[in-house]
C-alpha positions in Angstrom: 102.4 215.3 128.6 104.7 214.8 125.3 103.7 211.1 125.0 102.5 210.6 121.2 100.6 207.6 122.6 96.5 207.6 122.2 94.9 208.8 125.2 92.4 206.0 124.4 92.9 202.8 122.4 92.7 203.0 118.8 90.2 200.7 117.0 91.9 198.8 114.0 89.1 199.9 111.5 89.5 203.6 112.8 88.3 206.0 109.8 90.2 209.5 110.0 88.9 212.8 108.5 91.8 214.9 107.2 91.2 218.8 106.5 93.8 221.0 104.5 93.9 224.9 104.1 96.4 227.2 102.6 97.8 230.0 104.6 100.8 231.3 106.1 102.4 229.3 109.1 103.9 231.3 112.1 107.2 231.7 110.6 105.1 233.4 107.5 105.9 230.1 105.3 103.4 228.9 102.9 102.8 225.2 103.1 100.8 223.5 100.4 97.8 221.7 100.7 99.6 218.9 99.1 102.1 218.8 101.4 99.9 218.9 104.3 97.9 215.8 103.0 100.8 213.8 102.9 102.1 214.8 106.4 98.6 213.8 107.8 98.5 210.7 105.9 101.6 209.6 107.3 100.4 210.5 110.6 97.4 208.4 110.0 99.6 205.7 108.8 101.8 205.5 112.2 98.4 205.5 114.2 97.2 202.6 112.2 94.1 204.8 110.9 92.3 204.8 107.6 92.0 208.1 105.6 88.1 208.2 104.8 87.8 211.5 103.5 90.2 214.9 102.7 88.5 218.2 102.4 90.8 221.0 101.4 90.0 224.8 101.6 92.5 226.3 98.9 93.5 230.0 99.3 91.1 230.7 102.2 92.0 232.8 105.1 91.4 231.4 108.4 92.1 234.5 110.3 89.5 236.8 111.9 89.3 239.4 109.5 88.5 236.8 106.3 85.9 237.8 104.1 84.8 234.5 102.8 83.5 231.7 104.8 85.4 228.5 104.8 83.1 226.1 103.3 85.2 223.1 103.6 85.8 223.4 107.4 81.9 223.8 107.9 81.6 220.7 106.4 84.0 218.8 108.3 82.4 220.0 111.2 79.2 218.2 110.4 80.9 215.4 109.4 82.3 215.7 112.6 79.1 215.7 114.4 77.9 212.8 112.3 80.1 210.6 113.8 81.1 208.9 110.4 84.6 209.4 111.3 86.6 208.6 114.8 89.3 211.2 114.4 90.0 214.5 112.4 93.5 215.3 111.3 94.9 218.8 110.5 98.7 219.5 109.6 98.6 222.0 112.5 96.0 223.9 114.7 96.6 226.8 112.7 94.7 225.1 109.6 91.6 225.1 111.4 91.6 228.4 112.3 93.4 231.2 113.8 91.0 232.2 116.5 89.5 231.3 119.6 86.2 230.9 118.0 87.2 227.7 115.7 88.8 226.1 118.6 85.6 226.0 120.8 83.3 224.9 117.5 86.0 222.3 116.8 86.6 221.0 120.8 82.7 221.1 121.4 81.9 219.2 117.7 85.0 216.4 118.7 83.6 216.3 122.7 80.0 215.5 121.8 80.8 213.0 119.1 83.7 211.3 120.9 86.3 212.0 118.2 90.1 212.2 118.4 92.1 215.1 117.1 95.7 214.6 115.4 97.5 217.3 114.6 101.6 217.8 114.3 102.0 214.2 114.8 100.3 213.8 118.0 96.9 212.6 119.0 94.6 215.0 121.2 91.5 213.8 123.1 89.4 216.8 124.0 87.7 214.4 126.7 91.0 215.0 128.7 91.3 218.3 130.6 94.9 218.3 130.1 94.6 218.1 126.2 91.9 220.5 125.8 94.1 222.9 127.7 97.0 222.7 125.6 94.8 222.8 122.1 93.5 226.2 123.7 97.1 227.7 124.4 97.8 226.3 120.4 94.7 228.5 119.3 95.5 231.1 121.3 98.7 231.6 119.8 97.7 231.2 116.4 95.5 234.1 117.2 98.2 236.3 118.1 100.3 235.7 115.1 97.3 236.2 112.9 96.8 239.7 114.5 100.5 240.4 113.9 100.8 239.5 110.8 97.8 241.8 110.1 99.2 245.1 112.1 102.3 244.8 110.5 100.4 244.5 106.9 98.4 247.7 108.1 101.6 250.1 109.5 103.6 249.2 105.8 100.1 250.3 104.0 99.4 253.2 106.1 103.2 254.1 105.9 102.9 253.6 102.2 99.9 255.7 101.7 100.9 258.8 103.9 104.3 259.4 101.7 102.1 258.6 98.4 104.2 255.5 97.7 102.9 252.6 95.6 101.0 249.7 97.3 99.7 246.4 96.7 98.4 245.2 93.3 100.3 246.9 90.0 97.6 249.5 88.8 96.8 249.2 85.1 98.7 251.7 82.7 101.7 251.5 84.9 104.8 249.6 85.5 107.3 249.3 88.5 111.3 249.5 88.3 113.3 247.4 91.0 116.9 248.0 92.0 118.4 244.7 90.5 121.1 244.0 93.2 118.7 244.6 96.4 115.1 243.8 94.6 113.9 247.4 96.4 110.9 249.1 94.4 112.7 252.4 93.1 109.6 253.8 91.2 106.1 253.5 89.6 106.1 254.5 86.3 103.8 254.9 83.1 103.6 252.6 80.6 103.3 253.9 77.5 101.4 251.0 75.6 98.9 250.7 78.4 98.5 254.6 79.5 97.6 255.1 76.0 94.8 252.8 75.8 93.2 255.1 79.0 94.0 258.2 77.6 92.2 257.2 74.3 89.1 255.4 75.9 88.8 258.5 78.2 88.9 260.9 75.3 86.3 259.0 73.3 83.9 259.0 76.4 84.4 262.6 77.1 83.2 262.6 73.3 80.2 260.6 73.9 81.0 257.0 72.8 79.4 254.4 74.7 81.4 252.5 77.2 80.3 249.2 75.3 81.2 250.3 71.9 84.9 251.1 73.5 84.9 247.9 74.9 83.6 246.0 71.9 86.3 247.5 70.1 89.2 246.6 72.7 88.1 243.0 72.4 88.0 243.1 68.9 91.5 244.5 68.6 92.4 241.6 70.9 93.8 244.1 73.7 95.2 242.1 76.7 92.8 242.9 80.0 94.2 244.2 83.1 93.0 240.6 84.6 94.7 237.5 83.7 92.5 235.0 82.2 90.9 232.3 84.0 90.3 230.1 81.0 91.1 230.0 77.6 87.4 231.2 76.8 88.0 234.4 78.9 85.5 236.9 78.3 88.0 239.8 77.4 87.4 243.6 78.5 84.2 244.2 79.8 82.3 247.7 80.8 83.1 247.2 84.4 87.0 246.6 83.6 87.1 249.6 82.1 85.3 252.1 83.8 87.2 250.3 87.2 90.2 251.1 85.4 89.0 255.0 84.6 87.6 255.6 87.9 90.6 255.0 89.8 92.2 257.9 91.2 95.5 256.4 90.8 95.5 257.2 87.1 95.4 260.8 88.2 98.5 260.5 89.9 96.5 260.5 93.5 96.8 258.0 96.3 93.7 256.1 98.0 93.2 254.8 101.4 90.7 253.2 102.6 88.4 254.3 100.0 89.1 257.9 100.1 91.9 260.2 98.1 94.3 261.4 100.8 96.6 263.6 98.6 98.9 263.1 95.4 101.0 260.3 94.9 104.9 260.1 94.1 104.1 258.7 90.4 103.1 260.5 87.5 99.5 260.9 86.5 98.3 259.3 83.0 95.5 262.1 82.5 95.2 265.6 84.5 92.9 265.5 87.7 90.4 267.8 86.1 90.0 265.9 83.0 89.7 262.7 85.4 87.1 264.4 87.7 85.0 265.5 84.1 85.2 261.7 83.0 84.0 260.3 86.1 80.8 263.1 86.3 80.1 261.5 82.8 80.6 257.6 83.9 78.4 258.7 87.1 75.3 259.6 85.0 73.3 256.3 85.3 71.5 256.7 82.0 74.7 256.5 80.2 75.3 252.9 81.4 74.7 250.1 79.6 75.2 246.3 81.3 76.2 244.3 78.0 78.8 244.3 75.2 77.6 245.1 71.9 78.4 241.6 70.0 78.3 238.1 71.2 76.2 238.3 74.4 73.1 236.8 75.3 71.5 239.2 77.7 71.6 241.6 73.8 68.0 243.2 74.5 65.4 243.0 71.8 62.8 245.4 72.8 63.0 249.5 73.0 61.9 250.3 76.1 62.3 247.2 78.5 64.5 248.3 81.5 64.2 251.6 80.1 60.8 253.0 80.6 60.0 252.9 84.5 56.6 252.4 86.7 55.6 255.8 88.0 54.2 254.2 91.0 57.7 252.3 92.3 60.1 253.9 89.8 61.5 250.3 89.0 62.2 249.5 85.2 59.5 247.6 83.1 60.1 244.6 81.4 58.2 243.0 78.3 55.9 240.0 79.1 54.5 238.2 76.2 51.0 236.6 76.5 49.8 237.8 79.6 46.1 237.7 79.7 44.9 237.2 76.2 42.5 239.9 74.6 38.6 239.5 74.1 39.7 238.3 70.4 41.9 235.3 71.7 45.0 237.4 70.2 48.0 237.5 72.7 48.8 240.3 74.5 52.7 241.9 74.1 53.0 244.3 77.2 55.4 246.5 79.2 54.8 245.4 83.0 56.2 246.4 86.6 58.0 243.1 87.6 57.7 243.9 91.4 55.6 241.7 92.9 54.0 244.3 95.6 53.4 246.7 92.8 52.3 245.3 89.7 50.3 248.2 89.0 51.8 248.9 85.0 50.7 247.0 81.9 51.0 249.0 78.7 50.8 247.5 74.9 54.5 247.6 73.8 54.2 248.5 69.7 51.8 251.6 70.5 54.1 252.5 73.5 57.2 252.1 71.4 56.0 254.1 68.7 54.6 257.0 70.9 57.8 257.4 72.7 60.0 257.4 69.2 57.4 260.2 68.1 57.9 262.1 71.2 61.3 261.9 70.9 61.8 262.3 67.1 59.2 265.6 67.8 61.4 266.7 70.6 64.9 266.9 68.1 63.1 268.3 65.5 62.2 271.7 67.6 64.8 274.2 67.6 64.6 274.3 71.7 66.1 271.2 71.8 69.5 272.4 70.4 70.1 274.7 73.2 70.2 271.6 75.5 72.0 269.3 73.1 74.2 271.6 71.6 78.0 270.8 72.4 78.5 272.1 76.0 80.5 274.9 76.9 83.9 274.9 78.9 82.1 275.4 82.2 79.7 272.4 82.2 82.5 270.8 84.4 82.0 273.5 87.3 78.2 273.6 86.7 77.1 270.5 87.2 79.2 270.7 90.8 77.6 273.8 91.8 74.3 271.7 91.0 75.2 268.7 92.9 76.3 270.8 95.7 72.5 272.7 95.4 71.0 269.3 95.5 72.9 268.3 98.8 72.4 271.3 100.6 68.0 271.0 99.8 68.0 267.5 100.6 70.0 268.3 103.8 67.3 270.7 104.6 64.8 268.6 103.7 66.0 266.0 106.2 66.2 268.5 108.7 62.4 269.1 108.6 61.6 265.6 108.7 63.9 265.2 112.2 62.2 268.3 113.4 58.5 266.7 112.6 59.8 263.5 114.5 60.7 265.6 117.7 57.6 267.4 117.8 59.0 270.8 116.7 56.8 271.6 113.9 53.5 269.9 112.7 52.8 267.5 109.6 51.3 270.4 107.7 54.2 272.1 108.0 56.6 269.4 106.9 54.1 268.9 104.0 54.4 272.7 102.9 58.0 272.3 103.2 58.1 269.5 101.2 56.1 271.1 98.2 58.1 274.0 98.2 61.2 272.2 98.2 60.5 269.3 95.7 60.4 271.4 92.7 63.7 273.1 93.5 65.0 269.4 94.1 63.9 268.2 90.8 65.2 271.0 88.8 68.7 270.9 90.7 68.7 267.0 89.9 68.1 267.9 85.9 71.0 270.6 86.0 73.1 268.1 87.9 73.2 265.9 85.1 76.2 266.4 82.6 75.2 267.8 79.1 75.2 265.7 76.0 78.3 265.5 74.0 77.4 262.8 71.5 78.5 262.1 68.3 75.2 259.7 67.2 72.6 262.8 68.9 74.7 265.4 66.5 73.8 262.7 63.9 70.7 263.1 64.4 70.3 266.5 64.8 72.1 267.3 61.4 70.1 264.8 59.3 68.1 265.9 56.5 65.2 263.2 57.2 65.0 262.9 61.1 62.9 259.6 61.0 65.3 258.0 58.3 68.2 258.4 60.0 66.5 256.9 63.6 65.4 254.0 61.4 68.9 253.4 60.1 69.9 252.9 63.9 70.1 249.3 65.4 67.9 248.7 68.5 70.8 249.1 71.1 71.7 252.5 70.1 68.1 253.3 69.8 68.0 252.1 73.3 71.0 254.2 74.5 69.9 257.5 73.2 66.3 257.1 74.5 67.8 256.3 78.0 70.3 258.7 77.8 68.0 261.6 76.3 64.4 260.9 78.0 63.2 260.1 81.6 60.1 257.8 80.1 57.2 256.6 83.3 53.9 254.8 83.0 51.1 255.4 85.1 48.3 253.0 85.8 45.4 252.9 83.4 42.3 254.8 84.1 40.7 252.9 81.3 39.1 249.6 81.7 39.1 246.8 78.7 42.8 247.2 77.9 42.4 250.6 75.7 45.5 252.3 75.0 46.0 255.5 76.7 48.5 258.2 75.6 48.1 260.1 78.5 49.7 257.4 80.9 53.0 258.1 79.3 54.8 260.6 80.6 57.9 261.6 79.1 60.8 264.9 80.2 64.0 265.5 79.1 66.8 264.4 81.4 69.1 267.5 80.2 68.1 271.2 81.3 70.7 273.9 80.7 69.8 276.6 83.1 68.2 279.2 81.5 67.4 277.8 78.3 64.5 275.5 78.1 62.3 273.6 79.9 60.3 271.1 78.3 56.7 269.9 79.5 55.6 266.2 79.6 53.8 264.8 77.0 50.0 265.3 76.6 
């Protein structure tokens, strides 16, 4: 049973396939893929085999809780099935997998192709019941080891979470202090330099400064990112990087476990909880999001309403398409269209639509009523938005309950329709009130400008797009006129910000 002799004669031209993977062994020690390959090649030499190919899965977990597939192992199984190689080699069985399912796959592939399995210096032949049984025990042991490791890790995480202790990667804005003699973590404290970056960014966002503008400034100043660069050409700060830092409850001195805030942490807060909640409400407003950085980005938009205006049927953003169907005079069309194939009901001229929307916006901004919506927010806006969100959730739950009653046959279709018609305006109003009010320096500059049109024309396209997206909901309906005639009635515009009891703007005529 312990002999290292081959279970069947080895051919002199036997070619072996080596598979290596970086992972912890059962003694919780890391064995590099290079060291694994060296040992595997040595064993192949002892058997008189040639190494035909080496496959490596670097930094891939083989436990049953993995989140990424092991492409290399899947490739190895395919090569085994092809019968190109007569032997398969791993440093130890757990390199192939820490679960019984991996063993079943490997055994089936080797049995079908007549491939030998070499691991830990010994050759196994899955055609022999004793070898198959012994290797099955090895994989069961590896599976148990993986479960023990995970249980230990989870216990540590839960304990630290319950006590509000730091765990895992160091969050941006903090530093950790360790005991010099024992290496034990003493505390997690604020890093003044990095914390100032967070507080300044929060202040700017609450003043209405777009995230992409803050990101551009950070990159221009050469501020290091939270993540180590993966190359010499790192993209630096991105919108997602900054928002992830600010959205983290860690900077508010809160402990999160399994995606939920479970209480106060034992480290100090960089910003107060109420201010953190306020900035997250602003960041949660979809109209204020910008996917690109202002400078040196290939995705910089070139059209005013592309991905801003929406289809009135499917609510998807419209895109600009050139030369869709030529006009009768032979000139190419320049249109915004709905890109979704099952819909494709919307097509409207770019230039005239842009002019109409800009005219509507500037006309709205020039009215005294707009000041009631766009003036600086009062101190109670955060609570007001919270109440609107709660009211919106309650209305949606009531509508869902009515739908369930209809599905159960407790109410008729006409009764359900009446409920929907009655509640729809309430839901729309609550949704508007749940949007944080405008606190944007660029908007206030427009309102205070002597010549509103000239001030608008001086803004670059990025800023114009941002303001339209932030202030207006623009939807395009299907044309009722034939022959490509421009119909302004198709363009439905409404302000996104409504303060209760002040001003309600009607759709554009």
